[in-house]
KEMAR-504506 format. One record per residue: residue in one letter; x, y, z of N, C-alpha, C, O in turn. Coordinates in nm, 4 decimals. Layout:
% residues N
PT	rest	n_east	n_north	n_up	ca_east	ca_north	ca_up	c_east	c_north	c_up	o_east	o_north	o_up
PT	a	X	Y	Z	X	Y	Z	X	Y	Z	X	Y	Z
...
This chain:
% residues 86
PT	rest	n_east	n_north	n_up	ca_east	ca_north	ca_up	c_east	c_north	c_up	o_east	o_north	o_up
PT	d	-2.3032	-0.2937	-1.4252	-2.2273	-0.3081	-1.3013	-2.0860	-0.2552	-1.3227	-2.0171	-0.3015	-1.4136
PT	g	-2.0413	-0.1605	-1.2427	-1.9113	-0.0987	-1.2582	-1.7933	-0.1859	-1.2236	-1.6797	-0.1500	-1.2543
PT	f	-1.8164	-0.2999	-1.1603	-1.7060	-0.3854	-1.1191	-1.6305	-0.4444	-1.2369	-1.5111	-0.4718	-1.2254
PT	e	-1.6977	-0.4649	-1.3507	-1.6310	-0.5245	-1.4652	-1.5113	-0.4418	-1.5100	-1.4171	-0.4953	-1.5684
PT	s	-1.5144	-0.3115	-1.4831	-1.4012	-0.2266	-1.5207	-1.2757	-0.2611	-1.4407	-1.1655	-0.2207	-1.4781
PT	l	-1.2913	-0.3353	-1.3312	-1.1758	-0.3782	-1.2527	-1.0932	-0.4857	-1.3234	-0.9718	-0.4929	-1.3040
PT	l	-1.1568	-0.5679	-1.4040	-1.0892	-0.6845	-1.4607	-0.9626	-0.6512	-1.5394	-0.8593	-0.7133	-1.5142
PT	p	-0.9651	-0.5568	-1.6334	-0.8412	-0.5250	-1.7058	-0.7327	-0.4693	-1.6134	-0.6148	-0.5013	-1.6288
PT	y	-0.7732	-0.3856	-1.5171	-0.6769	-0.3290	-1.4225	-0.6115	-0.4389	-1.3394	-0.4896	-0.4401	-1.3224
PT	v	-0.6924	-0.5310	-1.2878	-0.6395	-0.6396	-1.2053	-0.5458	-0.7279	-1.2870	-0.4434	-0.7735	-1.2360
PT	k	-0.5797	-0.7519	-1.4119	-0.4936	-0.8333	-1.4974	-0.3570	-0.7668	-1.5160	-0.2539	-0.8330	-1.5044
PT	r	-0.3557	-0.6362	-1.5448	-0.2278	-0.5646	-1.5607	-0.1481	-0.5643	-1.4304	-0.0264	-0.5828	-1.4308
PT	w	-0.2179	-0.5431	-1.3196	-0.1542	-0.5392	-1.1880	-0.0902	-0.6743	-1.1552	0.0219	-0.6804	-1.1048
PT	r	-0.1632	-0.7822	-1.1846	-0.1129	-0.9169	-1.1573	0.0078	-0.9493	-1.2452	0.1048	-1.0082	-1.1975
PT	l	0.0028	-0.9115	-1.3723	0.1161	-0.9348	-1.4619	0.2396	-0.8572	-1.4166	0.3513	-0.9081	-1.4253
PT	a	0.2200	-0.7339	-1.3682	0.3323	-0.6542	-1.3174	0.3931	-0.7189	-1.1931	0.5153	-0.7219	-1.1785
PT	l	0.3098	-0.7701	-1.1042	0.3624	-0.8389	-0.9857	0.4398	-0.9640	-1.0244	0.5462	-0.9921	-0.9693
PT	r	0.3855	-1.0386	-1.1193	0.4532	-1.1602	-1.1648	0.5874	-1.1255	-1.2294	0.6875	-1.1935	-1.2066
PT	r	0.5886	-1.0183	-1.3110	0.7122	-0.9758	-1.3764	0.8169	-0.9339	-1.2725	0.9334	-0.9723	-1.2823
PT	d	0.7747	-0.8553	-1.1737	0.8685	-0.8005	-1.0760	0.9100	-0.9001	-0.9679	1.0213	-0.8920	-0.9159
PT	f	0.8213	-0.9944	-0.9335	0.8501	-1.0849	-0.8229	0.8506	-1.2317	-0.8619	0.8734	-1.3181	-0.7774
PT	g	0.8258	-1.2607	-0.9883	0.8346	-1.3978	-1.0369	0.7322	-1.4936	-0.9793	0.7586	-1.6135	-0.9713
PT	g	0.6179	-1.4450	-0.9397	0.5147	-1.5342	-0.8879	0.5366	-1.5799	-0.7449	0.4645	-1.6671	-0.6964
PT	r	0.6351	-1.5226	-0.6762	0.6639	-1.5637	-0.5386	0.5807	-1.4878	-0.4355	0.5924	-1.5130	-0.3156
PT	v	0.4979	-1.3963	-0.4811	0.4180	-1.3139	-0.3910	0.2714	-1.3561	-0.4023	0.2154	-1.3570	-0.5119
PT	p	0.2092	-1.3911	-0.2889	0.0665	-1.4234	-0.2956	-0.0139	-1.2996	-0.3350	0.0145	-1.1889	-0.2894
PT	v	-0.1130	-1.3192	-0.4190	-0.1949	-1.2077	-0.4659	-0.3370	-1.2271	-0.4146	-0.4016	-1.3283	-0.4415
PT	v	-0.3836	-1.1275	-0.3400	-0.5198	-1.1296	-0.2885	-0.5794	-0.9922	-0.3118	-0.5235	-0.8910	-0.2696
PT	l	-0.6915	-0.9893	-0.3783	-0.7634	-0.8647	-0.3983	-0.8630	-0.8506	-0.2840	-0.9554	-0.9309	-0.2713
PT	v	-0.8442	-0.7488	-0.2010	-0.9333	-0.7248	-0.0883	-1.0269	-0.6110	-0.1270	-0.9836	-0.4981	-0.1503
PT	c	-1.1535	-0.6423	-0.1333	-1.2554	-0.5439	-0.1727	-1.3268	-0.4964	-0.0475	-1.3899	-0.5751	0.0232
PT	t	-1.3164	-0.3688	-0.0212	-1.3734	-0.3112	0.1002	-1.5166	-0.2641	0.0769	-1.5676	-0.2636	-0.0352
PT	k	-1.5779	-0.2253	0.1856	-1.7150	-0.1719	0.1863	-1.8171	-0.2720	0.1343	-1.9105	-0.2357	0.0628
PT	a	-1.7985	-0.3981	0.1709	-1.8901	-0.5038	0.1267	-2.0329	-0.4789	0.1743	-2.1283	-0.5288	0.1147
PT	d	-2.0472	-0.4013	0.2820	-2.1814	-0.3710	0.3313	-2.2559	-0.2749	0.2378	-2.3790	-0.2750	0.2347
PT	l	-2.1829	-0.1936	0.1621	-2.2457	-0.0963	0.0731	-2.2667	-0.1503	-0.0678	-2.3720	-0.1301	-0.1283
PT	t	-2.1656	-0.2188	-0.1189	-2.1691	-0.2669	-0.2563	-2.1149	-0.4090	-0.2606	-1.9949	-0.4283	-0.2802
PT	p	-2.1997	-0.5076	-0.2429	-2.1506	-0.6444	-0.2459	-2.0957	-0.6826	-0.3833	-2.1500	-0.6430	-0.4864
PT	m	-1.9885	-0.7593	-0.3830	-1.9304	-0.8065	-0.5088	-2.0242	-0.9074	-0.5721	-2.0869	-0.9874	-0.5026
PT	r	-2.0333	-0.9036	-0.7005	-2.1174	-0.9960	-0.7746	-2.0435	-1.1272	-0.7972	-1.9239	-1.1266	-0.8266
PT	l	-2.1124	-1.2379	-0.7841	-2.0518	-1.3689	-0.8019	-1.9821	-1.3829	-0.9374	-1.8724	-1.4387	-0.9414
PT	p	-2.0393	-1.3356	-1.0484	-1.9676	-1.3485	-1.1764	-1.8311	-1.2785	-1.1754	-1.7357	-1.3280	-1.2355
PT	l	-1.8216	-1.1643	-1.1077	-1.6929	-1.0955	-1.1003	-1.5943	-1.1762	-1.0175	-1.4784	-1.1909	-1.0563
PT	i	-1.6387	-1.2287	-0.9041	-1.5509	-1.3106	-0.8206	-1.5017	-1.4308	-0.8996	-1.3836	-1.4649	-0.8926
PT	q	-1.5899	-1.4953	-0.9743	-1.5506	-1.6104	-1.0558	-1.4512	-1.5693	-1.1636	-1.3551	-1.6418	-1.1895
PT	a	-1.4725	-1.4545	-1.2266	-1.3802	-1.4069	-1.3305	-1.2427	-1.3793	-1.2715	-1.1414	-1.4109	-1.3339
PT	l	-1.2377	-1.3211	-1.1527	-1.1096	-1.2956	-1.0865	-1.0392	-1.4263	-1.0523	-0.9184	-1.4391	-1.0725
PT	e	-1.1136	-1.5228	-1.0008	-1.0548	-1.6517	-0.9652	-1.0038	-1.7247	-1.0893	-0.9030	-1.7951	-1.0822
PT	e	-1.0721	-1.7088	-1.2027	-1.0253	-1.7690	-1.3275	-0.8922	-1.7086	-1.3705	-0.8131	-1.7746	-1.4379
PT	q	-0.8670	-1.5842	-1.3323	-0.7382	-1.5194	-1.3606	-0.6346	-1.5527	-1.2540	-0.5212	-1.5054	-1.2610
PT	g	-0.6725	-1.6339	-1.1551	-0.5796	-1.6731	-1.0500	-0.5684	-1.5730	-0.9374	-0.4696	-1.5728	-0.8639
PT	v	-0.6685	-1.4876	-0.9229	-0.6664	-1.3852	-0.8177	-0.7637	-1.4249	-0.7079	-0.8839	-1.4376	-0.7314
PT	a	-0.7108	-1.4443	-0.5884	-0.7971	-1.4700	-0.4734	-0.8661	-1.3393	-0.4382	-0.8048	-1.2326	-0.4421
PT	c	-0.9911	-1.3481	-0.4044	-1.0699	-1.2287	-0.3773	-1.1399	-1.2447	-0.2427	-1.2022	-1.3473	-0.2155
PT	l	-1.1287	-1.1428	-0.1598	-1.1932	-1.1448	-0.0299	-1.2658	-1.0128	-0.0107	-1.2058	-0.9061	-0.0240
PT	t	-1.3933	-1.0195	0.0204	-1.4690	-0.8974	0.0466	-1.4741	-0.8739	0.1966	-1.4934	-0.9671	0.2747
PT	v	-1.4565	-0.7485	0.2359	-1.4574	-0.7136	0.3773	-1.5424	-0.5897	0.4010	-1.5653	-0.5092	0.3107
PT	s	-1.5879	-0.5770	0.5236	-1.6556	-0.4551	0.5669	-1.6135	-0.4280	0.7108	-1.6487	-0.5026	0.8021
PT	a	-1.5385	-0.3214	0.7294	-1.4993	-0.2829	0.8647	-1.6213	-0.2348	0.9428	-1.6290	-0.2531	1.0642
PT	k	-1.7155	-0.1741	0.8736	-1.8332	-0.1189	0.9400	-1.9138	-0.2268	1.0122	-1.9536	-0.2083	1.1272
PT	v	-1.9380	-0.3396	0.9449	-2.0174	-0.4458	1.0069	-1.9326	-0.5666	1.0485	-1.9845	-0.6637	1.1035
PT	g	-1.7998	-0.5595	1.0212	-1.7099	-0.6641	1.0667	-1.7007	-0.7863	0.9770	-1.6462	-0.8885	1.0186
PT	t	-1.7519	-0.7788	0.8566	-1.7482	-0.8929	0.7662	-1.6057	-0.9223	0.7209	-1.5413	-0.8384	0.6581
PT	n	-1.5577	-1.0402	0.7527	-1.4272	-1.0928	0.7094	-1.3057	-1.0150	0.7587	-1.1946	-1.0443	0.7145
PT	v	-1.3210	-0.9185	0.8470	-1.2065	-0.8413	0.8950	-1.1130	-0.9320	0.9746	-0.9922	-0.9328	0.9510
PT	r	-1.1671	-1.0067	1.0666	-1.0846	-1.0977	1.1461	-1.0191	-1.2028	1.0560	-0.9019	-1.2363	1.0732
PT	h	-1.0960	-1.2539	0.9604	-1.0428	-1.3542	0.8675	-0.9244	-1.2970	0.7883	-0.8242	-1.3659	0.7688
PT	l	-0.9352	-1.1726	0.7432	-0.8275	-1.1089	0.6686	-0.7006	-1.0990	0.7530	-0.5918	-1.1326	0.7062
PT	w	-0.7143	-1.0532	0.8767	-0.5965	-1.0423	0.9643	-0.5372	-1.1791	0.9947	-0.4152	-1.1925	1.0036
PT	q	-0.6200	-1.2796	1.0106	-0.5695	-1.4150	1.0335	-0.4899	-1.4641	0.9125	-0.3859	-1.5281	0.9281
PT	l	-0.5388	-1.4343	0.7929	-0.4668	-1.4738	0.6717	-0.3301	-1.4069	0.6651	-0.2306	-1.4717	0.6325
PT	f	-0.3249	-1.2786	0.6957	-0.1964	-1.2097	0.6961	-0.1041	-1.2679	0.8019	0.0152	-1.2854	0.7769
PT	a	-0.1567	-1.2978	0.9181	-0.0746	-1.3537	1.0259	-0.0158	-1.4894	0.9868	0.0944	-1.5244	1.0291
PT	r	-0.0888	-1.5643	0.9070	-0.0417	-1.6963	0.8631	0.0372	-1.6906	0.7335	0.0844	-1.7940	0.6865
PT	g	0.0527	-1.5739	0.6749	0.1284	-1.5628	0.5518	0.0473	-1.5923	0.4272	0.1032	-1.6347	0.3260
PT	l	-0.0840	-1.5708	0.4322	-0.1722	-1.5885	0.3176	-0.1566	-1.7261	0.2523	-0.1020	-1.7377	0.1426
PT	p	-0.2043	-1.8283	0.3197	-0.1904	-1.9638	0.2663	-0.2723	-1.9837	0.1390	-0.3699	-1.9120	0.1167
PT	p	-0.2337	-2.0811	0.0544	-0.3073	-2.1090	-0.0687	-0.4521	-2.1475	-0.0457	-0.5341	-2.1358	-0.1368
PT	a	-0.4852	-2.1932	0.0741	-0.6228	-2.2346	0.1039	-0.7182	-2.1157	0.1059	-0.8380	-2.1338	0.1275
PT	l	-0.6682	-1.9962	0.0842	-0.7538	-1.8774	0.0879	-0.8752	-1.8922	-0.0029	-0.9870	-1.8591	0.0366
PT	l	-0.8539	-1.9411	-0.1228	-0.9660	-1.9504	-0.2165	-1.0774	-2.0370	-0.1655	-1.1943	-2.0079	-0.1909
PT	s	-1.0450	-2.1436	-0.0937	-1.1485	-2.2340	-0.0489	-1.2034	-2.1996	0.0891	-1.3112	-2.2465	0.1255
PT	t	-1.1310	-2.1178	0.1673	-1.1763	-2.0908	0.3032	-1.2357	-1.9530	0.3219	-1.3031	-1.9287	0.4220
PT	a	-1.2130	-1.8630	0.2295	-1.2620	-1.7258	0.2477	-1.4123	-1.7206	0.2366	-1.4713	-1.7662	0.1386
PT	a	-1.4726	-1.6644	0.3385	-1.6174	-1.6440	0.3326	-1.6454	-1.5243	0.2448	-1.5731	-1.4247	0.2496
PT	r	-1.7490	-1.5332	0.1651	-1.7768	-1.4215	0.0737	-1.9075	-1.3591	0.1072	-1.9488	-1.2634	0.0417
């Protein structure tokens, strides 16, 4: 599964954000094209263990698109991890 190659990149990206913004910026990894390549549960769990909220979306079929915009409108609340449909 090619998704595992994302983990080191996401870790570096998250550390850079923390360094530059001191943890004051919410971090959400939005994975597009969920209709073509669904994210694997082990990858989502690995990302969450690193403290990265993950949301899969598909504009083509409308999966989580409205939810994503609602999260942005509300300022990406911490409840994202527990409320995001996957």
